[in-house]
N, C-alpha and C positions, 0 to 999 in steps of 0.2 A: 800384783807387779799389775800397774797403768796401763791400761789402752793403750794403742801407741795412735796418734792421730795422724790417718793420709786424708789430706785434703783434695780436694776434686776441682777438679778445671775443666778445658777441652780444646781445641787447638786453635782455633780463632772467626771462622765465618761460620755463620749461623741461620734458619733461613729470612730471607726478606719479606715485607709488605708488597702484597698485589703490585699498588701504588710504586711502590718504590723501584717496582724492578721494570714496570712499563716506565716510568722516566729515564731509568738507567738507558733501557735501549732502542729509545727511541729515536728516530735520525733527524734533523736537521738544529735548530737552535733550540733551547731547550730553556722552560718559562723555569728562572734560577729563583724563585722567591717559590713556587709549586714545592720545588726539587728541594729545597732548603727545611719548608713541613714538612716533606714526604720520607727524609735522612731524621731530623729530630724524633717525629712522631713512633721511625722503625725501632733508632736505638733506644730511645725509653720502652720500648717495649720491650726488646730482646733482654734488656737490664733487668727490668718486670719478673720477666720468665725466669732468669736463671737465680736472682735472688728466690723466687717461689720454692725453680728449684731444689734448690740448696747451695749452688757452684758457689764453691770459694773462694777463685781466682776467675773474675771474670772480666771481659774484653767489652768492648761497640760490636761486638758480633761482624766485623767489617763492614756496616749498612753500607758504609757510602761509596765502594765501591763495585764497581764491574767486575773484576777480578784484580783476586790477590797476588797476581803476579807483578801485571801490566801499569797499573793505577799509578805505582809513583815515579812512572816516564815522566806524569804532567808534570810533575816538579823539578825534572832533568831540562837541561838545556841539550843542545845538540842534536834531539832527533823528530826528523820527518818521517811524513806518511811514510808509508811501502804494505807490502805487503811478503809476509815471513809464512814463506811451505815447510809445510812438517810434514813425514811419512810417518805411520801409525807405528805405534807401540811395538820394538818386536815378538812381545808374544801374541797380539791379534795378528799380524802377517800368516800364523801359523791356520787363521781360522777367518777366512776374510770374506763370509756371509756376514759372520755375526759383527767382524766391525764394524762393515759397512750401516749394518742395524745399528749396531750402537753408536757410531759417531759421526757417519759419513760423511760434512767437509768440514766437523768442527773444527780440521787438526789446521786447517788455514787458517792462520792466526793474522790478522790483519795488523800489519805493525807494532811498531815503529821501527824505525831504521836508523843509526846512530849517520849521522852524516856530517859533528865536527866535536871537536872536545865536548865531554860532560861534564856538566858542572851543576854545582845546588841550585836549584833556582823558589825551591817551595815553601818556602818556612812559615811564609803567613799560612800558607793552605796547612800545615801540617798541623800548622797552634789551633786553627779551628777543628780540624779533625781529632785533633786529643784534647780540648776542652767541654767534646760533646757529649762523652762519657762521664767527667762528673758533672755537668749539668744535668744529665739524668737519672744519675744518681738523687741528685739534691730535687728533682724533681720528683720523680719516684718512690720519697724519701727509704730508700734502703740502704745496704751498708755491705762491701765485700771485705772479707782479709788483704788484699790482695787483690791487683791490676795488674793484666799485660795488656801488650800491644805488639799487633806483628808487623812487622816491616821483609820484602824479600831480599834475599840473600844476592851477593854482587851475579854467581854463576847460575839465581834461579832468573831473573834479570836478563843475563846472558840465553840463558838455555827460551827465554820466546821472542826475541829482540834479536835484528842481526846489526852488523855495523858496514859502510861502504870505509869509514874513514879511518881505522885503526888497521895495522899492518899486519897483526895476529888476534886472536882469540886471548894470548896470553897480557899482551899490553892492552886489550878491550874489556878487560875482567880485571883489572888494577885501574884504569881509569874510572868505571863502574864505583871501585871501592869506595878509591880518592872521594867521588864526590855522595855516595848511601853513606859514608863517616857523618856528614850533618846530619843526614834522616836519624842518623840510632843515635847520637848526641842528645837531640831534644826530646826526644820519646823519653832515652834514660833521664833525662834532669828534670823527667814531670814524677819520679819514684814510681814509672810502672814497669813492668817486670819485661825486655826486652824478646819478643821472640821473632826468632830470624827464622823464614821459612828458606829450605834448602833442599825441596826435592832433587837440588842437581847430583848430589853427594851420594841418591842412592837410585831412584827413576829417571838419572842421566843415563841409565846403563841401557838402559831398551828403549826408554824414548830418544833423545838425542845424538846418544853415542853409542850405535850399535853395530857397529863398525869395531869396537874396543874388544880387547882383550880383556880380562880382569885385570893382569898387571897392567897392561896402557890406562885402563880407569882409577885405579889405584895411584897412577901417576898423574893424572887428570884432576882428579878430587884432590891428594893434596896441595894441588897449586890455588883452587877454588879456597880450599883451608887458609891457607897461608894470606888471601884477598881478603877476604874476615877478617882473620888477624887485625890485617890493618886496621880493616873500616872503624873495629870496635875497638883501639887499643886503648882511647881514654874510658872507655864503659867498663863498672868493675867486672870480674867473671860473673859476681855472685848476683848480677843483677840480668845475668844474660841466659838464657835457654835457647837450644838448638832444635827444631823442628824437622825431620829429613823422614820422607817417606817411599813408597813402592811406587806411586802413580794414586790420584785418586777415582777411578775407572773401575770400574765390573769388570774388567778382564780374568784370563784364564791364571795372569804372573809366572809360570813357570818358566820366563826365562830371566825374572831378577836375579840381580845378586846376592849374593849370601851376606847377612851382618858380619859375620865374624871374617868375611875376605875386605870392607872397609872397617872396621871399629877401630884399629888402632889408629887408623888416618885421622874419626872424629874426635880419639881423645887429644889431639894434637890442637883442637881447639881451645881458645881462648874464653872460655865460657864457663859456666857452674850448673845448666841443669841440660839433658838431652831428653827430645820427643822421640819417640820412636814408637812403630805399632805392635802394635802383640795378640790382635781382634783378630785380623785380620788368616782366614784360614788356614791361607801359605803359608803365612811367618810366625804362625802360635808357639812354632818349637823357640825362635830364637831366642828366648828365654836363656837358654841357656846358653846364649856368648856372654852374659855379663858373668855366669859362677866359671867359664875358662879363661873371662878379661875382667878383671873386678874394675868397675867404676872408680875412676883417677877420687883421692881425696876430694871432699868438698859439696862435689856433683851430688846431683840430684835424679832421680829419673822419673820421667813420668811417660811410664809406659800407655797404649788407646788399649780400652779393655773396654769399648763396645767397637762396633765397626761400622762403617758409618758408608757401606757399596752394598749393602742390604736393611730391606726395611725388617726383617725379624728383633721383635724387638728381647737382648737379653736376659733372663732369668739376671736376677741378683747375686744368686748361686754362683752362678757360670762367670760372672762379675769379682767375685769374691775368690773364687777359685786361681782366675787371674795375674787379680795380687798379689797371692801366698807366692806363687809362682816367680813372681820376680821382686820376692820381698824377700824369700829365701837367698835366690840366686841374690841377688846384693848385701846382703846378709843383714839388714835393716832397716825392717819398717817404715823407720821416720823421716827417712829419706826416697822413699818411694808417693808422688804424686799424683788420684786418681785420671785418668783422660781419654780422649778419643783417640782413633785410627789417624783421624786428620779431618778438616773443615766440613760442613755439610752443605755449604754452597758456596765453593768457592772459586765458583763464576757465575753472574747472574744466568748467562746462555752457553750452556752443556751439562755433562753427561752426570750431575748428580744425581746420585742414586737414591736418597731418603727422602721422603714424600715431608713436605716442613710439621708436619701436624707428630710423624713420629718421632724427624730427629728428637721432640721436645721428650717424648717416653723413655727414648734411648738415655737423653741423660739422665731423667731419675733413676732410670737403672743401675746405672752410672752410680750416682750417688746412694744409693740403698746397700749395690755392693760394696762400700767404698766402708759406710761404718758395718757393713756383717765381717768385711776382710778386720777390721780395727777391733773386733770383739776378740774375733780365731787366734787374733795375734796377741792378745795380752796374755 
């Protein structure tokens, strides 16, 4: 029996250059020429490194974004400046001293606030962003079997913004979905896999909706999935993968909602792939969910097999063990793609736990572990 091919990917954000990081965070008028040069240089670097490491399904590393979640609001009308204040995650409420050391004031997110109807106005900016990956691939002389491009879910944008215009959160999320539909379709038109980042479907339980019961959260998540389905109505299911995680911060995570409590809601999404955490020590057992709740026909599973909240570099044997467990749970290793639990630098200024140099070593372990698992599963 021939060995299965377990492809490798990651979740999206990769370490930025020091120069780009400084330009993204500087106040006042930015030198756009210097910024474009830094973005170009940084994307070329992450494209080259992904090819060197052996990543199969690569991307631009989200280099031009200051944060994965609110960058898209620059391409939407209807937003004004404001300060969105957020409480600490529920798990950190139990450990206030540690929470202060870890997050400080970083949970006070600077806007934006919706003050009018939401419309998509960023086609030109998005097209420029999408073109950068192809330009970098050509410049570096590398290739990838496939590429992906990330965009936040309507619920993720709702999580990091507020509205003064809409009468309810339900009205707001469907307004966001209508606008984001354009972004999703433009990404898909390039042939890239559309990865929709939806931490609202798991992390929302401890980050945003701390007073929800599990039943209440399931109802909320179902509304978020309904909004997402409206937004991707014109994108083929097989071209979409949904990424949900429990929050990319090194907290105790002991109040996280269980995957089995919401997996049936996930299965209502019109998608073709699911990206979930599988290396986080709080959730390593969750592979069993897919034994009890089989993956829908035609879907691929992209389990995280490296943890992005620790600087420990996984041994390839440990990576292979994780992949084998998921392959056994799903029943077909060809439906498994090896991934990471989350991004390595989801925001430029925040609690990114992994040092940039170590991130690439962890991705090498991911690739080595996928090759080992493929051999074992032959």
